[in-house]
C-alpha positions as CSV (number, residue, x, y, z in Angstrom):
1,M,-69.5,15.2,-116.1
2,N,-67.0,13.7,-113.6
3,K,-69.1,10.5,-113.6
4,I,-69.0,10.3,-117.3
5,K,-65.2,10.7,-117.3
6,M,-64.8,8.0,-114.6
7,T,-67.0,5.6,-116.6
8,S,-64.9,6.2,-119.7
9,Y,-61.7,5.6,-117.7
10,L,-63.0,2.3,-116.3
11,L,-64.1,1.2,-119.8
12,V,-60.6,1.9,-121.1
13,L,-59.1,-0.1,-118.2
14,V,-61.4,-3.1,-119.0
15,I,-60.4,-2.9,-122.7
16,F,-56.7,-2.9,-121.9
17,G,-57.3,-5.8,-119.5
18,I,-58.9,-7.8,-122.3
19,F,-56.1,-7.1,-124.7
20,S,-53.6,-8.0,-122.0
21,I,-55.2,-11.4,-121.5
22,G,-55.3,-11.9,-125.3
23,T,-51.6,-11.1,-125.6
24,Q,-50.7,-13.6,-122.9
25,A,-52.7,-16.3,-124.6
26,V,-51.1,-15.6,-128.0
27,T,-47.5,-15.5,-126.7
28,A,-47.9,-18.5,-124.4
29,P,-45.5,-21.3,-125.3
30,S,-46.8,-24.1,-127.6
31,L,-45.9,-27.7,-127.7
32,I,-44.0,-29.9,-130.2
33,I,-44.5,-33.7,-130.2
34,G,-41.7,-36.2,-129.9
35,T,-41.9,-40.0,-130.6
36,I,-39.6,-42.9,-129.7
37,Q,-40.4,-45.9,-131.9
38,F,-39.2,-49.4,-130.8
39,S,-38.4,-52.0,-133.5
40,K,-40.5,-55.1,-133.7
41,D,-38.0,-57.3,-131.9
42,S,-37.1,-54.7,-129.2
43,T,-37.8,-54.9,-125.5
44,V,-40.0,-52.0,-124.6
45,V,-38.7,-50.2,-121.6
46,P,-39.6,-46.8,-119.9
47,I,-37.3,-44.0,-121.0
48,N,-36.6,-40.9,-118.9
49,I,-36.6,-37.6,-120.8
50,N,-35.5,-34.2,-119.4
51,C,-35.4,-30.7,-120.9
52,G,-34.7,-27.3,-119.5
53,G,-34.3,-28.6,-116.0
54,A,-37.7,-30.3,-116.1
55,Q,-38.8,-33.9,-116.2
56,I,-40.9,-34.5,-119.4
57,P,-44.0,-36.7,-119.0
58,T,-44.1,-39.6,-121.4
59,S,-46.9,-41.9,-122.7
60,L,-46.3,-45.5,-123.6
61,H,-48.4,-46.9,-126.5
62,T,-48.3,-50.6,-126.7
63,T,-49.1,-51.7,-130.2
64,I,-47.6,-54.0,-132.8
65,N,-44.7,-51.5,-132.9
66,S,-44.7,-50.0,-129.4
67,K,-43.7,-46.4,-129.0
68,I,-43.3,-43.6,-126.4
69,T,-44.6,-40.1,-127.1
70,F,-43.9,-36.9,-125.3
71,E,-44.4,-33.1,-125.7
72,I,-41.7,-30.4,-125.4
73,P,-42.7,-26.7,-124.7
74,K,-41.4,-24.4,-127.4
75,S,-41.8,-20.7,-128.4
76,S,-43.8,-20.0,-131.5
77,D,-40.7,-19.0,-133.5
78,Q,-38.4,-21.9,-132.3
79,Y,-37.1,-24.0,-135.1
80,H,-33.9,-25.3,-133.5
81,F,-33.6,-28.1,-131.0
82,D,-30.6,-29.9,-129.5
83,V,-31.0,-33.6,-128.6
84,L,-28.7,-35.7,-126.4
85,V,-29.1,-39.5,-126.2
86,T,-27.0,-41.1,-123.5
87,Q,-27.1,-43.5,-120.6
88,E,-24.3,-41.6,-118.8
89,K,-24.9,-39.7,-115.6
90,I,-25.5,-36.0,-116.3
91,E,-23.4,-33.7,-114.0
92,F,-23.9,-30.0,-113.4
93,E,-21.8,-26.9,-112.8
94,P,-23.2,-24.8,-109.9
95,K,-23.7,-21.1,-110.1
96,R,-21.0,-19.2,-108.2
97,Y,-20.8,-16.0,-106.2
98,P,-18.4,-13.3,-107.3
99,N,-15.8,-14.7,-105.0
100,G,-16.0,-18.1,-106.8
101,D,-17.8,-20.0,-104.1
102,P,-20.7,-22.2,-105.4
103,V,-24.3,-21.1,-104.7
104,P,-26.0,-23.9,-102.8
105,N,-28.5,-26.0,-104.7
106,T,-28.4,-23.8,-107.8
107,V,-27.5,-25.2,-111.2
108,D,-25.7,-23.0,-113.7
109,Y,-25.5,-25.5,-116.6
110,L,-25.4,-29.3,-117.2
111,T,-22.4,-31.2,-118.3
112,I,-21.4,-34.6,-119.7
113,N,-18.0,-36.2,-119.9
114,P,-17.1,-35.5,-123.6
115,N,-15.2,-38.8,-123.7
116,S,-18.2,-40.9,-122.6
117,S,-20.8,-42.7,-124.7
118,Y,-23.4,-40.4,-126.1
119,L,-25.0,-39.1,-129.3
120,F,-25.6,-35.4,-129.8
121,Y,-27.8,-33.9,-132.6
122,E,-28.9,-30.5,-133.8
123,F,-32.4,-30.3,-135.4
124,E,-33.2,-27.4,-137.7
125,F,-36.6,-27.0,-139.4
126,I,-35.8,-25.5,-142.8
127,N,-38.0,-25.5,-146.0
128,N,-40.7,-27.7,-144.4
129,G,-38.2,-30.4,-143.3
130,W,-35.9,-31.2,-140.5
131,I,-32.1,-31.0,-141.1
132,I,-30.3,-33.3,-138.6
133,T,-26.7,-32.7,-137.8
134,K,-24.7,-35.0,-135.6
135,K,-22.2,-33.2,-133.5
136,G,-20.1,-33.4,-130.3
137,V,-20.4,-31.4,-127.1
138,P,-17.8,-28.8,-126.4
139,G,-14.5,-29.8,-124.8
140,N,-15.7,-28.7,-121.4
141,G,-18.7,-31.0,-121.7
142,R,-21.3,-28.2,-121.4
143,I,-24.7,-29.2,-122.6
144,P,-26.6,-26.4,-124.3
145,D,-29.6,-25.0,-122.4
146,K,-32.9,-26.6,-123.1
147,T,-31.3,-29.7,-124.7
148,I,-33.8,-32.6,-124.9
149,I,-32.0,-35.3,-123.0
150,I,-33.1,-38.9,-123.8
151,E,-31.8,-41.4,-121.3
152,C,-31.1,-44.6,-123.1
153,Y,-28.1,-46.4,-124.6
154,S,-26.6,-44.7,-127.7
155,E,-26.1,-48.2,-129.0
156,W,-29.9,-48.6,-129.2
157,V,-30.2,-45.7,-131.7
158,D,-31.0,-46.8,-135.2
159,H,-32.0,-43.6,-136.9
160,F,-34.2,-40.5,-136.9
161,E,-36.9,-40.1,-139.6
162,G,-39.8,-37.9,-140.6
163,G,-41.2,-35.0,-138.5
164,S,-43.2,-31.9,-139.3
165,I,-43.7,-28.3,-138.1
166,V,-45.5,-29.8,-135.1
167,E,-43.5,-33.0,-134.6
168,L,-39.9,-33.7,-134.1
169,P,-38.2,-36.5,-136.2
170,T,-39.1,-39.9,-134.8
171,L,-36.3,-41.7,-132.9
172,F,-36.2,-45.4,-133.9
173,L,-34.6,-47.7,-131.3
174,N,-33.5,-51.3,-131.6
175,N,-32.4,-52.9,-128.4
176,N,-32.7,-56.5,-129.6
177,I,-30.4,-58.6,-127.4
178,T,-29.1,-60.6,-130.4
179,G,-28.3,-57.5,-132.4
180,L,-26.4,-56.0,-129.4
181,S,-24.5,-59.2,-128.8
182,Q,-25.5,-59.3,-125.2
183,T,-26.6,-62.0,-122.8
184,E,-29.9,-61.7,-121.0
185,N,-28.1,-61.0,-117.8
186,D,-26.1,-58.2,-119.5
187,F,-29.3,-56.7,-120.7
188,K,-30.9,-56.8,-117.3
189,E,-27.9,-55.1,-115.8
190,A,-28.1,-52.4,-118.5
191,L,-31.7,-51.7,-117.6
192,I,-30.8,-51.4,-113.9
193,K,-28.2,-48.9,-114.8
194,L,-30.7,-46.9,-116.7
195,E,-33.1,-46.9,-113.7
196,L,-30.2,-45.6,-111.5
197,T,-29.4,-42.9,-114.0
198,A,-33.1,-41.8,-114.0
199,L,-33.0,-41.5,-110.2
200,D,-29.9,-39.3,-110.3
201,S,-31.4,-37.0,-113.0
202,K,-34.5,-36.5,-111.0
203,I,-32.4,-34.7,-108.4
204,I,-31.6,-31.9,-110.8
205,N,-34.7,-31.9,-112.9
206,A,-38.0,-30.8,-111.4
207,P,-41.4,-32.5,-112.2
208,T,-43.2,-30.6,-115.0
209,K,-45.9,-28.3,-113.7
210,Q,-48.9,-27.7,-116.1
211,Q,-51.1,-24.7,-115.9
212,I,-54.3,-24.8,-117.9
213,I,-55.8,-21.6,-119.2
214,T,-59.3,-21.6,-120.7
215,L,-60.2,-18.4,-122.6
216,A,-63.5,-16.7,-121.8
217,D,-65.3,-18.0,-124.9
218,K,-64.2,-21.6,-123.9
219,K,-63.2,-22.2,-127.5
220,L,-59.5,-22.4,-126.8
221,T,-57.6,-24.1,-124.0
222,L,-53.9,-23.6,-123.5
223,I,-51.6,-25.9,-121.5
224,I,-48.4,-24.2,-120.4
């Protein structure tokens, strides 16, 4: 009798374990695709992207109209995204102890000089389409948590267009030297500044770590 009870108890534990694994798989974060499209006459350059304190991997596709693609983790019910485009250095406010002293090497939130050059947008997915609202950061310069930060010159931004439930609106860039009224040397110096900004941002944004989970039936693979 005791043996039967023990067997039943172990069976229940196994069933709960299976349901637990299934729940984790269902609630695991999904991904949404982002695209940066260069105009035909643009100079294709690498662009650094950060989000939620992490460096976002990018892929460069060199075609007639070259583009950069990336993926941002999102929850299954997330339909709001903040997007910041800037070449300015992103600063941070440290967490503080109750006495006001900063906690070493601990970021509370990111900031940008509200008087600097940047573009800030809110994306809302409503009625199967993206509503894009251009806004400004608060007076204290605080950047909302999990903002997608695209490190390039705001002057390069042409427009956003398209998108779907699984893809953010495409960012179209035009950095043609003639259109920007720059000399070749000015443009080279601008690219160097972008490289330095990327180096600074890597100090406060960790490389993205990917964890691959394959379910038992091998029909579904999740990348977290």
